[in-house]
C-alpha positions, 0 to 999 in steps of 0.5 A: 500500500502506498501512503500519499500526503499531497492531493495532486499525488492522489489525483494522479494515481487514481486518474492513472488507475481509471486510464488503465481500466480499473475501478476506484473505491474511496473510503473517507475517514478522519483516522483512528481506524477501527473495525467499522472502518475496516469493514468499509475498506474490505467492501470497497476492496471486494467491489473495486480494483483500487481502494483509496482511504483518506485520513484527515481530521477536518478542522472545518467540521468542529465547532469553533474551529474557524479561521480567526485572524486576518492572516492565515495561521495553521496554529489557529485552525481547530482550536476547539477541545474536540478537535484537539483531543480527536484520536490520531494514530497514523502508523496504526491507521496505515496497518489497518487500511493495508490489512483490509485491502487498501491500495492507497492511503491519503493522509494530507497535512492541513496546509495541503487541504487548505493552503490558505483561508478558505473563502469558498465553502459548501453550505448545507441547508435544511440540516440544522436539526439533530446533529446540525443543531448540536454542532453548528456548522458541522455539516458545512465543514463535512460537505466542504471537505468531502467535496474536495476529496471527491474532486481529487478522487474523480469518478469512484464509488465512495463508502460511508457507514450508516452509523453517521446517518445524517452525515450519509444523507448530507453526502448523498445530497451533495453528490446529487445537488453538485453532480459529482461522478460518485456513487455513494455506498452505505454500509451497515453499522458495526457493533460490539457484542453488547451492541455498542456501535464502533466509534473512534470516540469510544477510546475516550471512555473509561471502563465504567463509561464504556459499560454505560454507553450500551444504554444507547443501543438498549434504548434503540432496541427497546422502542416502541415498547418503551420510550428511548428517553426513559431507557437512557434515564436509567443510566446515571452516567448518560445525559440525553441529547436527543432521541427521535424517529425520522423517516425510517430511522430511530436516532439517538445521541447522548453524552456518556461522561464527557464523550458524546456518542450517536447511534441509529437503527432502521425500522419499518414504521408501518410495523410499529403500532 
């Protein structure tokens, strides 16, 4: 597996692959790869000739990570605590991606993705609910960096996990509204044996908090026989953010100690009575 750190390198490699008649799969991530990410990479590797994994902790999607000063300074990028504490382990990410079948890993520095203060970004309308309400500007940042990655990667299949359901919806709208030559492939959430959805944030949980975090999945699976909020209320370490039914999804978010976790499952609303 080749590791690249410049966008022009990624574009050149994937253009060459397509010119040789090979299909391209793209797995965008923020690193701290776990089995959930590995499942996306394996699916891409099974369905595409070349799989490229991107590892970039995008400062634009963290609250309060805007550029603050008139002169661009990378040190001012992403000063929020969440951005600063987001887990990073590139050597391990390289190992996980290679073992899962990736052919390329793109891990650019901030200055490659944002050479100067961005004056043109993507704005997402209609997503100021759920995660959009809890994290103002988050989906604008997601849409902006994904648009840049799609532009670098070119025609491809892009693999995203269903755990971040609202993000998946935003990416699908991005592709449709801006006519990217990308097929978005949704992949099922990967869970621990006790139901906890795999997340890079789980590493920040203490042993007690890790056990408490199972309340999210228990709340989802208790519906409709018990209100999701009532289930979460039984766990002292959990503070509910939201528990909603949207279209064909049950969605939930809660803080476990100082760590905010999200989860969702698919339902057939016609069978719920």
